[in-house]
N, C-alpha and C positions, 0 to 999 in steps of 0.2 A: 835232516829235518831240524835238528837242534841248531845247526849252523844257519839254516834259512831263517829261523825265528830270531836267532840272536842278532842277525843283521838288521832287524827292524827295532831292536831295543837300544836305547841310548847307552853308550859306553860311559863308564864313570867320568872319563875326561870330558866328554861332550856334555854330560849333565852338569858338570861343574862350570863349564863355559857358559851354558845357557843360564844357570843360576846367577853367575857373576854378572852377566849382561843385564838380567832382569833387575838385580839389586842395584847395579850402576844406574840404570834408567830411572828406577824409583828414587834413588838418592839424588839424581840430577833434578828430577821434577820437584822433590822436596826442597832442594837448594834454591831453585828458581822461585818457587812459591814463597819460601821464607825470605828470600832477598827482596821480593816485591813487597811483602808485608812489612819487613823491617824498614825498607826505603820509605814506604808510605807512613809508617809510624814516626819515623825520624825526619820526614820532609818538613822544610821550613814553613810551608803553607799551613801546616797544622798548628803553628804557633799563633795564627791570626784568628781574631774573632770573626763572626759572620753568621748569617741565617742558617738554620738547620735545613736538611733535606725534608721535603714533605711528600715527595713522589719519586719512585725509582727512575721514571722516564724523564720528568721535567725538573728534577732536582729541587731547588729552593723555590721554584714557581709552582703555584697551584695549577693543576692540569688544565683548567678552563680559563686561565688568564688570557685576556685579549691584548693585543700588542700595545695600544696606547697605555693600558694599565701597567705594562711591564716597565716602562720608563718611570712611572710614578712609584712603582715598587722599588726600583733601584734608588730613587731619591730618598725613600724611606730608610733604606739600608744605610745610605751615606749619613743621614741624620743620626741613626742609631749607633753605627759602628765606626764612624769617622772616615777619613780619606783613604785608608788602606784596610781591606778586609778580604775574606774569601767567601765564595758562595758555590753552590752546587749547580752545575749546568746540566745540559742534556745527558741522560744516562748516568747522572749523579757524579760526573767528573768534576773535580775541584778546579776552580778558576780564581786567579788573583784579580782583584778589582781595585783600581786606584783613581782618584780624582786629583791627587797631588800633582801640581803643575811641573815641578822640577822632575818628579818621577816620569811623567808622561814625556817631557822633553828628552830625557835620557833614553827612554824606551824607543822613541821614534827616530832617534839619531844614532844610537849605538849600534855598531855592526854585529854585536852578539845577539841582537833581536831581529827576527825575520817573521814573515807571514807564516801562520801555522799551516800544517799539511791539509787540515780540513778546509781552511779558507782558500788555499791555493787550488785544491781539488774543485771547489765550487766555482772559482773564477776560471779555471781551466775548462770546465764543462761549458760554461756560458760564453767566455770570451776567447777561448783558445789559449795558446801558449806564448802570447805576446808579452809586452813590457809588464803588464800587471801580474804575470805568472812567474817570470824568471826571477832568480835571486842572486845575491852575491856578486862575483866578478862579472858574470854574464849580464846581470841587470845594470851594473855600472857602465859596461861597454856600450850596451844598447842605448842607455839614456844619454851618454855623452854624444853619440851620433845623432840622436833625435832632438836634442835640446835646441839647436838652431832653428828647427822648423816651428818652434813655439815661442820664438823671441818676439820682442815688441815690434820690430819692423814688419815681420810677417803678419802679426795680429792686426796691425794698422791696415795692411792691405786687405785682410779678410773682413774687416769691419764694413767695408763698402758692400761686400756680398751679403753680410748679415742684414744690413738695412734693406737691400734689394729684396731679399727673400721675406723679410718681415712685411714689406709692402705687398708682396705677392700673396701672402697669407691674408692680409687685410682685404685685398681685392676679391679673393676667393670667398671670404666670409660675407662681404657685401653682396656678392652674386647669390650666395646661399640665402641671405636674408630677403633679397628682392623676389625670390620665388616662394617665399613663405606666405601663408595666409594669416599670420599673426598681426596684431595691431601695430601700426607704424613701422611695418617691415621688420618687426622683431622675430627672432627665430630661436627655437630651442635646439641645442646641440651639446655634444660631449666635447668640451673644450680640450680635455687631455688628448683625445684622439687627433684633433686638428694640430695641436702643438707637436705631437709625436710624429706626425707626417712631415711637417715643415722642418723639424730639426733633422729628420732623416735626409731630407732633400739638401739641407745645408751641409751636412757632413759629406754627402755624396759629392757636392761640387767643391767644397773647401778641402776635403780629404783627398779626392782623386780626380777632380775635374770631370766628374761623371754625373749624369742626370738620372736619378731614380724616378722622378716624376710622381712620387707617391701622393702628393697633395691632390692630384686629379684622379687617383685610382681608388676603387672601393676597398673595403676591408678584406676582401677575398684575395687581394693581390698576394702572390706567393711569398715574397720577401717580408712585406709588412705583416701579414698574417702569421708567418712562421716565426718571426721575431717575437711577436706578441704571445704566441702560444708557449714558447719555451722560456720566456722571461716571467710569464705570469703563472708561477707555480706556488703551491702552498707549502711554506717552509716548516709548518707544524704537522704536516700529514705524514703518516707512516710510509707512504709511497716515496716521499722525499727523504725522511729521516733514516730509513733502513739502508738505502744505498750510500747515504752520506757517511754513516758510521760503519758500514759493512761493505767494503768495496766490491767483493764478488757479486753482490746483488745488482751491480750496475750492468752486468752481462745480460740481465733479463730485460728484453725490450718493452718499452711502454709507449703510449701515445706521445708523451713529451719527448722521450729520447729519439723517437722516429722523426718528429718535427724538428728537433735540434739537429739531427744528422743531416736531414734534407736541407735545412737553412744554411748550416755551416758549409755544406758541400757547394751550395749555390754561391756563397760568399767567396769561398776559395777558388772556385772556377772563374768568377769575375776577377778576383785578385791576381790570378796567374796571367790573365789576359792583360790587365792593366800594367802589371810589372813588365811584361815583355814589350808592350807598346812604349812605356816611358823609358825603359832601358835603351831602346833603339833611338828615341828622340834625344836623350842625353848624350849618347855616343856621337850621334850625328852633329849635335851642337858643339861638342868638344873638339871634333875633328876640324870643323870650319872656324873655330874660335882662335883665340890668341895662342901663341907659343907657350909651352910649359904645361899644357893640359888643364884639367879642371882642378881648382883648388877650393878647399873648404871655405876660405874667406870670400870667395866670389859666388857663393851659392845664392841663387835667386830662383823664384818660381811661384806659380799661382796656387798650387795645391800641396798638401802635406806629404803625400807619397812622393811627388817629384823632388821636394826639398830633402826628404829622407834619403832617397836613392842618390841624389847628387852628393850629399854629405858622405854617404857610404862609398861612393866611387871616386871621391876626391883623391888626387895623386899625393897629397900631403898627409894621408891617413895610413898608418902602418897596416900591413896585411893582417896581422894577428888581431887588430882592433876592428876589422870589418865584420858586418853581419852577412851571413850567407843568404841565399835566396829564400830558403825555408823560413829563416828568422824574419826576413822582411815580410813574407807572406803571412806569418803569424800575427803581424801587427794590424792587418786589415780588419779582422773581426773586432779587435779592440777598438779601433777607430770608429767603426760603424756602430757598434752596440753601445759602448761606453760614451762615445761622442755625441749621441743624440738622446739616449734615454734619460740621463741625469738632467740635461738642460730642459727637456720638456716637462719633467717632474717639478723642477724648481719654479718654472714660470706658472705651471698649474697651481702650485701652492701659493705663489704670490697673488694670483687672482683670487683664490679662496680667502687669503688673509685680508685683502683689500675690501672684499664684500662683507667681511665680518667686522670691519673697522671703518665705518663711513667717513669719519673725519680724515683719516689717512688717505682714503680714496679721493676725497674732494681736493685735498691739498696736492696730491700727485697729479690729478686731472688738470689743475690750474697750471702747474709747471709744464706739463707736456703740451697742453693745448695753446699755451702762450708762446711756444717756441716758433721761430720764424720759418722753419722748413720741416718737411717730413722725411728729409734725407740727411740727418746729422752725421758729422764725421765722428771718428772715435774720440777725439779730444772734446768735441761738443757733448757727446754722450757722457763722458767722464766729468764734464763740467756741470751736469745737472745734479745739484747737491741732494735734493730730496729723493730723486730716483736712486741715487747711490745709497742713501740711508735706508730706503725701503728694501733694496736688494740685500744689503748686509743683514738687516733684521730677519728677512726671509731665510737667509742662509744660516742664521743663528737658531731660530725656532723650528725651521722646517729643513734641516740638513738632510739631503737625500739619502745619505748613509748614516743611520743613527749610532752605530758603533762598529768597531772592527777589533782585531786582536793581533798580538805578536807572541811568538814562541821563543823561549831562551834556547840558543844553540849551544850554550855552555853554562856551567855554574857561574853565577855572577851576583853582584850586589847592586841594588838600585837606590840611589840617594834620594832624600826627601827634603822638601822645603820646611816642613814642620814635623815634629815627632808624633808618634801615635802609641797607643797602649795596646799590647797584645793580650791574648786570653789568659796569660799568667800574671797580668798586672804590671808587666815590665814596660818601661818607656823605651821606644826604639826610634833611632834617627835614620834608619835605613831598613830595607828588607831584602832578605836573601831569596834568590830563586835558583832552582836546579835546572839542569839541562832537560828540556822537554816541558817545563812548566809554561802554561799559557796565561798571558796577562791581557785583560780586556782594556781597550781604549774607548771609554764611554763618551763619544762625541756629543750627543744630544744632552746627556746629563750634565756635562761640564757647562754647556751653553745655558743651562737652567739653574745653576747653583746661585742661590741668594747670597752666599758668602762672597761671590765674585761680582754679580750683576746688580745686587741690591734687592730690596723687598719686592720690586715689580718684575723680577726675573722672568716670570711666566707670562707677562703681558707683551703683546705685540706693540712696541713703541719705537718707531724709527728715530725719533728725536734723541734717543739715548746716544746715538752715534755722533752727536754734536760734541759730546764731552764724556767719553766712556770712563768708568771707574779705573783708578790706578791698578787695582788688582787684576783687571782683565788683560792688561798689557803683558802679563807673564804667560798667557796662554800661547803654546807653541802653534805656529801655523804660517803657511806661506802667504795667506791673505787675511788681513784685517783682524789679527788676534782671534781668529776662529779656527776650530779644528776641522771644519767642513772639508777642506782640501788637504788636510793633514800637514805634516812637516817632515823634514829630514830626508832620509834615503828614498822613501817611497811616496813623497808628496806628489800630488797630482801634477803631472807635467803639462796638462792642458788647461790649467785654471784661468790663465789670462784669456784664452780663447773662449772659455765658457762664460766668463763675466761679461765680456763685450757682447756676446751673442744674446745673453739673458737681457741685458740692457736694451738692445735693439728691439727685441720682441716685445718686452713689456712697455717700452715707450710707445711703440706703434699701436699696440692694442688699446692702451689707456687713452691715447690721443684720438683714436678713431671710433671707439665704441663705448656705449653705456652697457653695463651688464649687471644682471642679478642672478643669484643662485636659483635654480629651478626646483630645488628640493630644500627642505628645512636643513639648516646648518648642522643640527644634531644628528641628521641621517648620514653625514659624511664622516667616515672613519679612515684609518690608515692601515696599510699592511705592507711589509717589506718583502719584495722579490728582488734581492740585490739592492735596489733602491726603494724608497718608501713611496708608494702610490696611494692616491685617494680612491676609496671604494664607498659604495652605499651599504650601510648596515642592513637595509631592507632588501638588497639585491646583490650580494657579494658574488654570485655565480657569473655575473656579467663582466667581472674583472674591473680593471682600473677605469674610472670615469669621474668627470666633474660636470654634471649637467648645468648649463647656463641658459638664461634668456638673454640674448644678445641683440642690441639695437644699434645700427650705425648712427654716428653723430651727424646731424645735418650741418652742412657748411653754410657759413653766413653769405 
């Protein structure tokens, strides 16, 4: 009996082992917690001044702050704390914030800065694991292969398609107006929806030589409706915030996640079919072509996917530098979603800006309607000076992505063009960041700084592009001293494509129609679902919209 009982009692040695294990575990936990606390207390970001936290969830922002007010709040912080400060973001996490142009240029170009895990997770959920998702060596390899597809010769070919599709939109809108009971064939419509459809059709043909035909389909069309459903989410709702910061919650299915899965599945199914078809076509052409096989310098083609696949299959590309079929497939959701959503948003905001500035609208009307043809070439579109100035000003004040971020992959130092004063009163000529620190790239705020653009920085004035201030020329950017398309390693690869497409659409619409806002301008607000869409304050549930009264211009 005694032996039976003793077998269930811990022996002194076992007790000592258990005790030692518990003590070790507690010591390790204390060490980890202490390390985190000490690291936080000694973090360089704590040396910076900045706004206090006012809410555990929204950090330095008031809980009920509305998005347009958030940009104004950031401008207030810049005026109060200078070009370098810290603020508390979601869940009170510290963020570096800088508007110093030398610092931004360094952050966007230095290899020690990459997209944050949170940003990559969001982009991956929406766009898949294509070029906008991958980092480091993989990103450089993919971009090197894809660059030729977005070169000027290819864009020049695409420009004909852009004009053709713009005129197709014009004809569809004229047909819509002819069926209206409004005065003088005027019609009320959601201009954003129409632009979203035609830009989807454009990327279908320019991207894959594939016709989506969405211009003639209703909103219930599976792809159009699916894209709209999972892009139009509320980034300030708990349904979005919890999965964003707590990845296991993403396993719980929601209406949006189901729509997302269905739509991405449809895109991938289409992509596999397109890849197989184009691979066969390219191989057949190579076999019947000149000796030596397909070389990168001989790449030609009508659509982006064909150009990409030809570049990837070229005989003068090292095997280790090629993309595999899964990586090529991953580019297709990026082409489709990023390739049409941003363009439709920019043209929508351009129309909104024109209606709020009648003198600008009148001047652009005169330039577009005086042109000798409704099928201009790329060079002719680029030669329309005022159209160019209007689009630059739209991209300045209505940048489709208001801000982004970068994370430090290692401890590093960021140089500055001007010194700042830290919270200890010390003048600093650079600021230190630790591995894992996140730095905000405030695109729209930089575009509104009076220190750069002058006292009229908040005004929509295309004439400023006739002679921009000298200070503006230091803004890093691949296009026109603007941050809209970013700069450096992750600058937008398709910015030339987007600019000419925007010009073709806006030229055609202004030339062909008179339009008025169908609601008071004060009712139109903005909300960012990856890109910044227009909404009605009085009816946000309907999602992105710009109601217009549109009337075809009578030909002489």
